[in-house]
N, C-alpha and C positions, 0 to 999 in steps of 0.2 A: 446289401453286400457287407457293410460293417457288422451287422447283426450276426451274419453267418460266420464271418471271420472270428468274431468274439466267441461264438458257439463252439467252433472247431478248436479254438485255443483253450477254452475251458475243458472240453472233452479230452484234449491232449494232456492237460495238467492232471486230470483224474487218472488217465491211463498210466502216466509216469509215476504218480504217487502209488497206484496199485502195484506196479512192477517193483518199486523200491521196497514197499512193505512185504511183498511176496518173497523177495530175496533176503530180507533182513535177518530172519532166523538162520539162514545158511551161513551168514558171515558173523553173526553174534549169537552165541549159544549160552551166554551168561543168564541163569534163571532170574537174577535180580533185575538186570536190564530189561529182559523180556516182560517180567511182571510189571515193571514201571511203564513200559510202552503200552501194555494191556490196560493199565489204569488210565493212561492218556486217552485211549480209544473210548473207554467208558465215559470219561468226562466230556469228550468231544460230542458224544451222542446227547448228553444233557444240554450242553451249551448250544448245540445246533438248534434244538427246540426253543431254548430260552431266547436265543438271538432272534428267532422269528417273532416271538412275543414282544421283546423289548426293542430290538434294533429295527425291525421292519414294521411292526404294528404300533410302536411308540407307547406301549403299556409298561407298567412296572410290576415286577414280582419279586418278593423276598421270601418265597415259600416253596421254591422248586425242589429243595432237598426233601420236603415232605412227600412229593410224588416219587422221588428217587427211593425214599424209604418204603413207601407203600409197595413199590415194585419189588424191592428186595425181600421184604417180609411176606408179601403176598405169595410170591413164588416159593419161598422157603416153607411156609406153612402148608401150602397145597401139596408140595412134594413129600414133606416129612410126615404130616399128620394124615393125609388122605391118599398118599401113594400115587399121585397123579404124575403122568409122564412130564418131565421138566419142560419140554418145548410147549406142551399143551398148557402147563401151568403159567408159562410166560404169557401166552396168548390170553388166557382167562384173566390173569392179573391186569394186563394192559386194558382189557375190556372193562374190568371193574374200576380201574383208575379213571378211564374215560367217563364212565357214568358218574363217579364221585365228583370229577372235575366239572361235569355238566351241571350237577346239582348245586355245587358251591359257586360256579361261575355265573349262574343266572342272577343272583343278588349282588355278588361281589363286583362284577364287571360294570355295574351301574356307577361305581366309584371311579375316580381317576386320580392321577398324581400321587401325592404321599398318602392319601386315604386308601387307595388301592394297595400301595406298598404295605401299609400297616395291617390291612385285612389279610393279605397273603402271609405276612409275618405271623399273625395270630393263628392262622391255620397250621403253619409249621410248628408253632409251639404246642398246639393241641395234639398233633400227630406224635410229636416227640414225647410228650407227657404220657400218652397212651402206650407207646412202645416201652417206656421206662416202668410205668406203674402196673401194667397188665402182665406181670412177670410169670404167672402160671401158663400163659400162652406164648409170650414173646421171649421169655427168658430174662426179662427186666434188664437192669444195667449190666448184667454178666454177659448178655448177648445170646445168640441162638446158633448152635453148631450142628454139624452132621448133615448139611444140605448136600444132596447128591449132585455130581457134575452133569453137564449136558453130554449127550452122546449122539453120534451120527452113524447109522447103520451098524450099531453095536459097538462102535469105537468110542470109548469114553474120552472126553476132552478134559483129562485130569492133569495135564502139565501145561507149562507156559507156552510151549511151541504150538501145540494143537489149539489152545484157546486163542492164541495170537491171530490165527487165520479167521476164526469165527468172529471175534469181537471187532477186528478191523474190517472184516467183510460187512458187518452191520453198519459200522461207522461210514464206510465209503458209499454203501447203497443209500443210506439216509442223507449223506452229503449231496449225492447226485440228485436225489429227490428234492432236496431244498434248493439246489441250484436251478432246477427246472421250475420249481414252484414260484420262486421270486421273479422269474422272467415271464410268468404267465399272467393272465388277467387277474387272478387271485392276488399275486404278488404286487401288481400295480395298485390294486384296491387297498392292500395293506399299507403301501407307501403313501397313498392319498389319505388314509386313516391317520397315519402318524403325523402327516403334515398339518391337516386341519379337518376335524371331524365334520364340521358343518359343510365345508366345501366338498368333502368326500360324499356326504349325503346327497348334496345337490347333483353330484356327478353320477348318482345311482348306486353307490356302495351301501349295502345294508350294514350299518354300523354294528348293531347288536349281534347279528349272525356272524359277522366277520370276527368280532372279538371272541365270541364263544368258540368258533371253530379253531382259531389259532391258539387259544388257551388250552383246549382239549388236546390238540395236536402236540403242543409243547409238553404237556403232562404225560402223554403216551410215550414220547421220546424218553422222558425221565424214568418212566416206569420200566421200559425195555432196558435202559442202562442199569437200573436197580436190580432187575432179574439177572442180567449178565454178571453183575457184581457178586450177587449171592451165590450163583453157581460156579463162579471163578474161584472165590476164596472159601467157599463152603462154610462161611461164618459171617454173621451180621451183628452189628452192635449199634444201639441207638445213637451213640456219639457221632457216628458217621453221617447222620441225617438231621443234625441240629441246625439252628439258625446260622451258625458260623459257616456251615457248608453252603447254605443258600447264598450268603454274602460272597463266598468264594466263587460261586458260579456266576454271580453278577459281575464280579471283578474280571473273571475270564472273558466275559462278553465285552466289557468296556476296554480292557487292555488289547484284546485281539482286534476289536473294531465293531462298533454297533452297526448293524445293517451290512455286514460282510460275512458271507458263509466261510470264505477262506480264513477270515479273522477268527472264526469260532475254533477252527483247527489250531491256529497259531496260539490263541489265548489259552486254550485248554492245555496244549502241549507245554507252553512256557511256564504256566503257573502250577502245573503238576510236577514238572522236573526241577524247577528252580529251588524249591525248599529242600530237595534231596542234596543238591550241590552246596547249599548254605549250611548244612549240618557241620561242616568243618569249622565254622565260626562259633559253634557251641552256644554260649550264653548270649552272643551278639546276633544270633541267627534271625530272630524276629525283627530286631531293629533294622538290620541290613535289608531284610525282605521288604519291610515297610518303606524304607528309603527308595529302593529300586522301583516300587510301585508308584510312589509319589513322583519320581523323576520321569517315569514313562508317561504318566497322566499329565505332567507339567509340559513336557516337550512334544508329546504326541497325544493331545487331548481327544482326538477322534480314533485313537487306537493304532496299533502297529500297521495293519494292512492299509487302512484308509490314509493314515498319516504319511507313511512312506510313499504311497501312490501320489498324494498331494505334492510332496516334495519333488518327486521325479517329474510330475507334470509341470510344476512351476519352473523347474530348471530347464526343461525342454522348451517351454514357452519363452523364457528369457533368452535361451540360445537362439531360438528362431527369430526373436525380435532383433537381437544383435546382428544376426546374419543379414536380415532384411535391411537394417539400418546401414550396414557396411556396403551392401549392394547399391543402395540409393546414393551413398557418398561417392562410390566409384563411378556411378553413372553421371553424377554431377560434375566430376573433375574435368572431363573433356570439354564440357560446355563452358566451365570457368576459363579453361585455357584458350578457347576461341575468343 
């Protein structure tokens, strides 16, 4: 019964969020605000996949901006140089990224801890260097322009409102997919993997296959986000896909809450929007940004969603304990009077 109540509550939250996002362009038509929320949705897609890999499977990656970049440049090159339909280019790029991830994942996922982090970081550096140095194809440091927008039934998604519905549609569908995945046997296997690999192996979890699958899935998420980014802005630049972007994605996972799908939405939203508000502080912007992150991690080390949930549950437990203690005292008073 508790499971079904939780399931219905989660479904209700998804529907409420869908309704809010569907109505948002009707009450807010500022192109800058809509562009910012579209960027939030793109980051949400990357962070959802990364949270599966870090938060649920207990692995570390500092290279997901590379998959993000491969998705963006793959879709851009296929549409501009070969004239492939953008939606097909997105699919082909995601398939290519999945194969690349499978090839590098087989040796890399034998590592763990900071060795795995360094290996994924190295992959990010390699991809970034290729994007910068191979300028006759990628445009080099100047970037790559002229990427065509997506279209649906001949209607080009060339403004923020039209793109809003597509990019948030992707984000919500993938969010629902992740919510179902983590409650399935696969999700429980990932949780066991994160807790203790040996114990998970004894319980029948195929450690190697589980790591590969979740690594490929998270990279495909990043690839889709990269393709959406390329077709949204019609321009890509290597700086967007460097190691600092990878670190930002990891921070989004940690701040939102590792092992929390809703935390992925909150972390991506908070850390995408926050720097825009801090622009008013000009030269002190980065210092304040860093201090806010330190305070969040200091007081909510398990992230916003998990941390706030823990606080609420603790207070409810204390309130329940006080109520029970008061009832015991009230029951004891008549006996003392006798």
